N, C-alpha and C positions, 0 to 999 in steps of 0.2 A: 259648605253650608254652615250657617250658624243659626239653626232653627230649633224649635221645640215641636215635637210631634206627639199627638195622642193616639195610641194604638189600642183598638178595642177588638179583642178576639178571645174566644173561650178556650183556645188551644194553648196550653201553658208552654209546650215545647216550641211552638211557632213564635209566641211572644218573646221567649228568651232568645231564640235564634235571631229574630229581627232586631231586638234591642241591642244585642252584642254587635251585630253587623252595622247598624246605623250609627251607634255610638263611636264606632271606629272611624266614621267620617265626620265626627264633631257634632252630631245631631243629638240633642237631648230627647230621650224617649220616655213618655209617661204611658203606663199600661193599665188597662181595665179588662176584666174577664167577662163583663156583661155591660148592658147599657144603662143600668140604674143610676150611675153617678156621672154620666157623660156631660150633661148640661152644667152640673155643679163644678166638675173639673175644668170645663172650658171657662166658666166664670172666674174660678179661683186661680187657674194657672195660665190662662191666655195662650194656648198653643197656636202655632202658625198653621197647623194642618191637622186633620183627623183622618186616620186610616181605619175604616170601619167594616167589619165583617157582616155579611147579611145574615148568616145562620148563627144566631145567638140565642142563649136560653132566655126564657121569659118573654122577651120582645125581640122581634127581628130587626135587623139593621135598617130596613126601609122605614119602619115606624120611627126609629131613632133619628134617621136623616130628616124626616118631616119636622121633628121637634127642633133639631139644630137650625133648620132653615127658617123657622118662625122667629128666631132671635139673632142668628149669626150668619155672616156671609163668608166665613173662612173656608178655604178649600177642603173638600172631602174626597178621598179616594176609596171606592168600595171594593171589598174582596168578595168575589162570587164563586159559587161552585162551577166547575168547568161545564160549559155547554148550556148554562141557564140563561138563555138569551132574554127571556121575559124579565128576569130580575135585573139584568143589565140595562134594558130599555127603560124599565120603570125607574130605576135608580137615576138615570140621566135625566128623565123627565122631572124628577123631584128635585133636581139641582145638584147631583153628584158631578164632580169635575172630571173624574176619570174612573175606570174600573180595571181590575186585574183578576183574571180567573185563576183559581187554585188548581193544582200546585203551581208555584211560580219561583223564579230565581230571585233572591233578594236584590241582586244587581239590577234587575228590570224594575223592581219597585223603586229603587233609588233613582233610576233614570226617569221614571214617570213623575216622581215627586219633584225633581229638579225642573222637568218640563212644565208642570202645572204652575209652580211658583214663578218660573220665567215668564210664562204667558200672562199670568195675572198681574205681575208687577216687575217687568223686566229691568234688571240692573239696579234694583233698589234693595238695600239691606233691611234687616228687620228693624234696626234702630230708626232708620230713615222713615220706614212705613209708619212707625208709631208716632213720629213727629208730624206726619202729614195732617192737613186740615181735615176736620170731621165732616166737612161739606164740600160738594162740588157746586159752584155757582157759575151759571152761564146763561146768557140770553134772558135774564130775569127770572129763571127757575133756580130752585135750590134743592139739591139732592142730599138727603141726610143719610150718611153711611151707616151710622149706628142703628137707626130706626128703619132703614130701607123705605123711606118715604120721599115723595116729591111734592114740593110746595110751589104752588102757582098763585100769585097774589096773596090772599090770606088763607087759602084752602090747602090743607095738608092731605095728600092722597097716599094711600097704602099701595105698594107695588109688590108683585110676586118676586121671588128671588131672581128669576130669569129676567123679568121686566126691569128690575133694578140694575142688573149687570149690563143689559143692553143700553139702558139710558145712561149709565155711568160711562160706557165706552163712547157713546155719541157725544155727551157733554164734555168729555175730556179731550175730544178731537173736533172742536167746533169748525164749521165751514170746510170740513174734510170728508170726501166721499169714502165710506167704508163698505166693503163688499159684504155680502151675506156670509161668506166663509169666515171673514175676519170677525164679524159680529158674533158668529157662532162660537168662535174660539174664545172671545172675551166672555161670552155668556155661559158657556158650558165647560170651558177649560180643556177641550179636546177637539180634534179635527172632525168635521162632519162632511158628508158627501155633498157635492155641489148642488144636487137636485133636491136636497132637503129644504123645503120652503117654510118650515115651522117658524122661522124668524119673522116671516111676514105676519103671522098670527100675533106674535108678541108686539110687533110694531102697531098693528091694528088695535090691540087692547090698550096700549099706551095712548094712542091718539083718541080713543073713545073716552079715556079718563080726562083728557085735556079739552074735550069738546065744549065743556061749560065755560071755558076761558078762550074766547075768540082770538085774543091777542097772541095766544100760544099754540093755537090749533094747527098752524102751518109750520111750526118750528122744526118738525121732522120732514124733510123733503125726500121724495123718492127720486133716485138717480137711475133712470131706466138703463138696463143692461149692466148695472154695477151693483147698487145696493141702496144705502140711505145716507143722508147727511143731516146733522144738527145745524140749523141756521141760526147763528148768533148775530142778531141785528142791533 
């Protein structure tokens, strides 16, 4: 791995341990003890990933995650207290890509980091990612990666973090049926149970935003028994 990671945790011993471990694998590690400088650090240092503890002084990690998702789509792995299922679920709903309960083995964290980066951008190096186009254009629609907006005709529509990731997956694979599980992996960065139908809600929300543009209203096709397809005509 040739990545830069921002680690936000108030435990100095854990920060030091993880920094030494990850740097041994060629990963550059930036550390913060609280969330006050997270957005500024992301803006200045452009990390490839954030590892964010939920239990932080002053502001908890979930509030910080909300702030990150208003401006950035980079992957976030949450560190949670063992057994805190509510925090885990809320974190995923807010756009976290994975979670890891404390205490954990640093080797497992590294494995999860690799898995998340592989799912989000398989086989692409950091340099190649930076050279990619800032937009996805397909079927007459334009998806702005930096702003997380969708432009149809002359109207620019805001998307939630999950809606953006779902639309990015669909538009990047035009005329290809994607299962709900695959879309969930693109949108959340981790495996979801097959019976989880929340992807349908996000698709419905995207369709509702496109409703005022009849020419694009049917661009997302339901493939019964499979999932969805972005139709590029």
